[in-house]
C-alpha positions as CSV (number, residue, x, y, z in Angstrom):
1,M,-54.7,66.6,6.6
2,L,-53.4,65.8,9.7
3,M,-51.6,61.9,9.8
4,T,-53.3,61.5,13.6
5,R,-53.9,58.2,14.9
6,E,-57.6,59.0,14.6
7,E,-57.2,60.8,10.7
8,F,-54.7,57.4,9.6
9,A,-57.6,55.3,10.5
10,Q,-60.0,57.6,8.4
11,F,-57.5,57.3,5.5
12,L,-57.1,53.5,5.6
13,D,-61.0,53.2,5.3
14,K,-61.0,55.3,2.5
15,L,-58.6,52.9,0.7
16,R,-60.5,50.2,1.7
17,D,-64.0,51.8,0.7
18,A,-62.3,52.5,-2.9
19,D,-60.9,48.8,-3.0
20,K,-64.1,47.4,-2.9
21,N,-65.5,49.7,-5.5
22,G,-62.6,48.9,-7.9
23,Q,-61.3,52.0,-7.7
24,D,-57.4,52.7,-8.3
25,T,-56.1,52.6,-4.7
26,D,-52.8,53.5,-5.5
27,A,-54.1,57.3,-7.0
28,I,-55.1,57.5,-3.9
29,V,-52.1,57.0,-2.1
30,K,-50.4,59.8,-4.6
31,A,-52.5,62.3,-4.0
32,Y,-51.0,62.1,-0.5
33,E,-48.0,61.4,-0.8
34,K,-46.0,64.2,0.1
35,Q,-48.2,63.8,3.6
36,N,-46.5,61.9,6.7
37,V,-47.9,58.4,7.9
38,Y,-48.9,58.2,11.4
39,F,-45.3,57.3,13.0
40,Y,-47.1,55.0,16.1
41,N,-48.6,53.0,13.9
42,D,-47.5,49.3,14.1
43,A,-47.1,48.2,10.4
44,C,-45.7,52.0,10.0
45,I,-43.4,52.1,12.9
46,K,-42.3,48.1,11.9
47,K,-41.6,49.6,8.3
48,I,-39.2,52.2,9.2
49,L,-37.2,50.8,12.6
50,A,-36.9,47.5,11.6
51,S,-35.5,48.3,7.6
52,E,-32.0,47.6,7.2
53,K,-31.3,50.8,6.0
54,N,-32.3,52.7,8.6
55,I,-30.6,50.8,11.4
56,A,-28.9,54.2,12.4
57,L,-32.3,55.4,13.4
58,T,-33.5,52.6,15.2
59,T,-30.2,52.4,17.3
60,D,-30.6,56.4,18.2
61,L,-34.1,55.8,19.1
62,I,-33.1,52.6,21.0
63,N,-30.2,54.7,23.4
64,A,-32.5,57.8,23.8
65,A,-35.2,55.8,25.1
66,L,-32.6,53.9,27.5
67,N,-30.7,56.8,28.6
68,L,-27.4,55.8,27.1
69,V,-24.2,57.6,26.5
70,G,-21.0,56.6,25.9
71,A,-19.0,53.2,26.2
72,E,-23.1,51.7,27.4
73,C,-24.5,52.7,24.3
74,I,-25.9,50.2,22.0
75,E,-23.6,50.3,18.8
76,H,-24.3,48.0,16.0
77,P,-27.4,46.3,16.9
78,K,-28.8,43.5,14.5
79,L,-32.7,43.2,13.5
80,V,-33.7,40.0,15.1
81,N,-37.2,40.5,12.6
82,P,-36.5,42.6,10.0
83,F,-38.4,44.5,7.3
84,I,-38.7,42.8,4.1
85,P,-40.0,44.8,1.1
86,S,-41.6,42.0,-0.5
87,E,-43.6,40.9,2.2
88,L,-47.0,42.0,3.7
89,G,-46.7,43.5,7.2
90,Y,-49.2,41.4,9.7
91,K,-50.0,41.0,13.2
92,N,-48.7,38.1,15.2
93,A,-46.9,37.0,18.4
94,E,-43.6,38.9,17.2
95,P,-42.6,41.6,19.1
96,D,-43.0,45.0,17.2
97,L,-39.5,45.3,16.8
98,L,-36.7,42.7,17.9
99,L,-33.3,43.7,17.8
100,I,-29.5,41.6,19.1
101,N,-26.3,43.8,20.2
102,E,-23.0,41.9,20.9
103,R,-20.7,43.7,23.1
104,D,-16.9,43.3,23.9
105,G,-15.1,41.1,25.8
106,N,-17.2,38.6,28.4
107,A,-20.0,41.2,28.3
108,P,-23.4,39.7,28.0
109,R,-25.4,40.0,24.4
110,D,-28.4,43.0,24.2
111,R,-31.7,41.9,23.4
112,I,-33.8,44.8,22.8
113,S,-37.5,44.7,21.8
114,I,-39.6,47.8,20.9
115,E,-43.7,47.5,21.8
116,I,-45.9,50.2,20.9
117,Q,-49.5,50.2,23.0
118,H,-52.6,52.6,22.5
119,D,-55.0,51.8,23.6
120,S,-56.4,51.4,27.9
121,D,-55.7,47.7,28.0
122,S,-56.1,46.1,31.8
123,I,-54.5,43.3,31.1
124,Y,-51.0,44.9,29.1
125,K,-49.0,44.9,32.3
126,Q,-49.8,41.2,32.0
127,R,-48.8,40.9,28.2
128,V,-45.5,42.8,28.6
129,V,-44.6,40.1,31.8
130,L,-45.6,37.5,29.4
131,Y,-43.4,39.0,26.7
132,V,-40.2,39.0,29.4
133,S,-40.2,35.5,29.8
134,R,-40.7,34.5,26.1
135,H,-38.0,36.6,25.6
136,V,-35.8,35.2,28.5
137,S,-36.9,31.6,27.3
138,N,-35.3,32.2,23.9
139,M,-32.1,33.0,24.9
140,V,-31.5,29.6,26.2
141,K,-31.1,26.8,23.9
142,K,-31.8,23.4,24.8
143,N,-29.3,20.9,26.1
144,E,-26.8,24.2,26.4
145,P,-26.4,26.2,29.5
146,P,-28.6,28.9,30.6
147,I,-26.4,32.0,29.9
148,L,-28.9,34.8,30.0
149,E,-28.6,38.1,27.7
150,N,-29.5,41.9,28.7
151,L,-32.9,42.4,28.6
152,N,-34.1,45.6,27.9
153,L,-38.6,46.0,27.0
154,I,-38.7,49.1,25.7
155,S,-42.8,50.0,26.0
156,F,-44.0,52.9,23.7
157,Q,-47.5,53.6,25.7
158,F,-50.3,56.1,25.4
159,T,-52.3,55.2,28.5
160,N,-50.4,56.3,31.9
161,A,-48.6,53.6,33.6
162,F,-48.8,55.7,36.1
163,P,-50.8,58.7,37.6
164,W,-49.7,62.2,37.5
165,R,-50.6,62.9,40.8
166,L,-48.1,59.9,41.9
167,S,-45.3,60.3,39.4
168,K,-44.2,63.3,36.9
169,D,-41.6,61.2,35.2
170,Y,-42.8,60.2,31.5
171,R,-40.0,57.7,31.5
172,H,-39.9,54.2,33.6
173,K,-36.8,51.8,34.2
174,V,-38.9,48.9,35.6
175,Q,-36.4,46.2,37.4
176,L,-36.7,43.6,40.1
177,Y,-35.8,45.3,43.7
178,N,-36.2,44.3,47.0
179,Q,-38.0,45.4,49.8
180,Q,-35.0,47.8,50.9
181,K,-35.3,48.9,47.0
182,L,-31.6,46.7,46.6
183,L,-31.4,45.2,43.5
184,Y,-31.3,42.0,42.5
185,Y,-31.0,40.9,39.3
186,D,-29.2,43.7,36.5
187,Q,-29.8,41.7,33.2
188,L,-33.6,42.2,32.7
189,A,-35.5,46.1,33.0
190,I,-38.7,47.0,31.1
191,T,-38.4,50.3,30.4
192,V,-41.8,52.6,29.9
193,I,-42.2,55.8,28.0
194,E,-45.6,57.7,28.6
195,V,-46.1,59.4,25.4
196,N,-49.3,61.2,26.2
197,K,-48.2,62.4,29.2
198,F,-44.9,63.6,28.2
199,L,-47.1,65.6,25.4
200,K,-49.5,66.7,27.4
201,H,-47.3,68.5,30.1
202,A,-45.6,69.8,27.2
203,D,-44.9,73.2,29.4
204,V,-43.5,70.9,32.4
205,F,-40.7,69.2,29.9
206,A,-40.3,72.3,28.0
207,A,-36.6,72.7,30.0
208,D,-36.1,68.2,29.2
209,C,-33.4,68.6,25.9
210,S,-33.0,65.2,26.4
211,R,-31.9,62.6,23.1
212,L,-35.7,61.1,24.0
213,A,-37.7,64.9,24.4
214,Q,-36.2,65.6,21.0
215,W,-37.5,61.7,19.7
216,L,-41.2,62.0,21.3
217,R,-41.4,66.0,19.9
218,A,-39.8,65.1,16.8
219,V,-42.7,62.6,16.1
220,D,-45.1,64.8,17.6
221,T,-44.5,67.3,15.2
222,L,-44.1,65.3,11.9
223,N,-47.4,62.8,12.7
224,H,-49.2,66.5,13.0
225,E,-47.4,68.4,9.9
226,A,-46.1,71.2,11.6
227,D,-43.1,72.9,11.4
228,F,-39.9,70.6,11.0
229,S,-37.5,73.5,10.8
230,G,-36.4,73.0,14.2
231,F,-35.5,69.4,13.8
232,S,-34.7,69.3,10.2
233,S,-31.1,70.4,10.7
234,D,-30.2,67.3,12.7
235,P,-29.1,64.3,10.4
236,I,-31.7,61.3,12.1
237,F,-34.5,63.5,11.8
238,K,-34.2,64.1,8.7
239,V,-34.2,60.7,7.5
240,L,-37.1,60.4,10.3
241,Q,-39.0,63.0,7.7
242,E,-38.1,61.7,4.4
243,E,-39.2,58.0,5.6
244,V,-42.8,59.0,7.4
245,K,-44.3,59.9,3.8
246,L,-46.7,58.2,2.5
247,S,-45.0,57.5,-0.5
248,N,-43.2,55.0,0.9
249,F,-45.5,52.9,1.5
250,S,-47.9,51.1,-1.2
251,S,-51.3,50.8,-0.9
252,R,-51.6,47.6,-1.1
253,Y,-49.3,48.0,2.4
254,L,-51.4,49.7,3.3
255,M,-54.3,48.1,3.2
256,T,-52.9,44.2,4.6
257,D,-55.2,42.9,7.5
258,E,-52.8,44.4,10.4
259,M,-53.1,47.9,9.5
260,K,-56.8,47.8,8.8
261,S,-58.0,45.6,11.6
262,I,-56.2,47.6,14.5
263,D,-56.6,50.9,13.2
264,R,-60.4,50.5,11.9
265,A,-61.2,49.4,15.7
266,M,-59.4,51.6,17.4
267,Y,-61.2,54.4,15.6
268,V,-64.6,52.8,16.7
269,F,-63.1,51.7,20.3
270,M,-62.3,55.7,20.5
271,K,-65.6,57.3,19.8
272,Q,-67.3,54.6,22.1
273,E,-64.9,55.1,25.0
274,Q,-65.3,59.0,24.6
275,I,-69.1,58.5,24.6
276,A,-68.5,56.3,27.9
277,R,-66.1,59.2,29.2
278,N,-69.1,61.5,28.5
279,M,-71.4,59.7,30.7
280,L,-69.1,59.0,33.5
281,E,-68.4,63.1,33.8
282,R,-72.1,63.2,33.9
283,N,-72.0,60.5,37.2
284,M,-74.4,58.1,35.1
285,S,-73.7,54.5,36.6
286,P,-70.8,52.2,34.6
287,K,-73.7,49.9,34.0
288,D,-75.9,52.1,32.3
289,V,-72.7,53.6,30.4
290,A,-71.6,50.0,29.6
291,E,-75.4,49.4,28.6
292,I,-75.7,52.8,26.3
293,S,-71.8,52.8,25.0
294,E,-71.3,49.2,24.1
295,I,-68.0,48.5,25.9
296,P,-68.3,45.9,28.6
297,L,-68.7,46.5,32.0
298,Y,-65.1,45.9,33.2
299,M,-63.6,48.1,30.8
300,V,-66.2,51.1,31.5
301,L,-64.9,50.8,35.8
302,K,-61.5,50.8,34.5
303,L,-62.0,54.1,33.0
304,K,-63.9,55.1,35.6
305,E,-60.8,54.0,37.9
306,E,-58.2,56.2,35.5
307,M,-60.5,58.9,35.4
308,E,-60.9,59.5,39.2
309,L,-57.3,59.0,39.1
310,T,-56.2,61.2,36.5
311,E,-55.2,64.9,37.2
312,V,-56.5,67.5,35.2
């Protein structure tokens, strides 16, 4: 059984139905214990990367995403919102993962936030800016000097922030520049990782041997239950291979409200969105598409715009 996002959503549905019917949900999980969870699920990625025991795994991914090497590397980050085994996960205003990293000497401390964005959301960029403002605000304590930290917000996105025809990059570092493209402030950066762009154009990036490219390939291989032998000699990826096993997740945790509502809603919406795409490809009017697919008109218009901008 594959554990793509769609398959994982269906698996969670199966657990929920079994729970409603009084069946043994732990037995269902056990039957699939050697399978992998969908890594990019919010609750799964938090359990894996926000666990103290896996801090080396998280550190490696951060340095890969930020393209840090040598003395610039994040070395000993501490989790601000760690996963606690005895607690159920839930969706709130917290970032998916938040870490701090002390630097030697007078260098400012690093604050690193990791977000996962799956669906096409026209207001996601606004949310990212809001997240940045909250992080900056939280750096300054009341009645203390406003000493700011290095803020890096990493966003793994499954929709293109920059259409392929405009940018052939899948990793983007967004900072504050003036009209002469001179950097105005160097302690704030948003790093956008376009996951689907990298995977869709795998042939273009075949020669990319960066650590981030290795991570994206390794995770995609695990999500698709494919041959992992090409990665298993790497100690970091060896740990990752073990941590994504379904046997590490209890049925109780898998049926938290966070995972049920988000993934089940995703599964329904993805089917609606595909219907809308098919109708737009047949040149149906956005108004008719919205009525039939039950997707709001503004979202249909946004989808139409994205389809026109995306180079096949």
